C-alpha angles and dihedrals in degrees: 000000000000123000089242091058092049093048093052095043095050102032097247130150108237122215104186143036110332090204095060110118126222129183107178145022126241143167118272091251097047099036121122134180111304095033135104120223129189139210115205102138117059089216087079097045092105089066094057098082094057100042119128095199120130089231140359128214109222147130122284091246090065097043095096090065094049113104095193138043114310133213103203121208140146091237110040097171094055091046090048090054091053094045091049088053090052094049099037106037121178115270111275119258121258100211119220143076116268112237090236092060120101119217123193127223121293092012117157116214114165118219090248092064129097119218117185132217118289094015111147123204126191124216122299097015114161124201126190123222120299096008115160118210116189130218118297095004112156118213121185131218118300097007115158121205123187129228122289094012119144124207116188130218120300099011118142126214114186124216118298098016114146120204125189133222127298094010126151121212114184130215120292096017117141116206121187104013116151117286118240098264124151136152121211116226127207092273092055094252120140115238115201114239109217112246102219101162128089142222122260116195120187131215125297094016121151120202118192129227117292094004116146127210115186123218118245122269090220116358124003138307102233129209108184129216118298098011115152118204122188126216124298099014123152117215113187127219119290092009115150119206117193127231120292095003115151123210124187128220126298094014114147123210118189123218128289095016120141117213118192132232124286094013123152117211121187128225119285092014110156115212120188123223132269093026133135120219117192127234118277096023120152116204118191123232116277093016120148113219109195096162142034120283107215099175130063115245145095117301129185137178114157092199095337126088115282117273137163109291093240094053093041091055091050091049091050089055090050090048089061089052096053095100093053091045090051091052091050091048092052090050091051091048090050092052092048091053091049092049092050 
């Protein structure tokens, strides 16, 4: 594509030759002629002067330091993501069902879909147009998958799961396994509670490798439109995750918790069950969340229960002062004993 095409498509101001052609993206340090770099984090500003990219996506305030053509925008990282999608599109589909795939009765697979070798479909599966199913994917009875969704090799979708349009489900993910539900009887034995709900996944959702989303005990586990889940996340039964929320790897969400829209949850966060987390909440990596968070804001814990970021920082400073405080306390106690 030419720089002029990119500027018009993504609403950028172009400083440079609109006819210059680019065919890939690259980091500032590794960029060569024909590539587009970007500067979103000021940490990397020192690399701008020496870049060999054909153009760089950046803010207007940094344009004076750019030695090559510039695509100016207020949000360089978002524009970079869109430009990278333009220049590095997903591989085209190769429509057809591999002869080694197994399709159950009353299964609907449009001619525009791609089904890989070893894929196994239960009965009554329904695929939308241009769906891509990778090798050895297992899809249970009655699963519905929306148009333009891609499911990579080895993923498993249990019976009754519904997936929206333009979703991406990476290898090893398990969608719709039983939730962890047991009732203890008088003898202390655990009685399995049947998990009779399903999983409902909206449009434009991405689910990382080896992430698990449990089916509902009663009713559905719901992943709303635009949610992005990293690798190795556990989502418990009847959890509801609001639109455009992003969750990083190894986070664990217990059952029946509701997470609002546009939240950001860091890696290894541990969220207890039956909680409500408001819209626009940010939870730092490694934070334990034992109670509901009713107010938008930034919360951090790092091994301690979640708190407002400001108060958590103050408490961390005080934690480092505990030894000195303990010495002072012992000195005060000693003086009190002497005075008495």
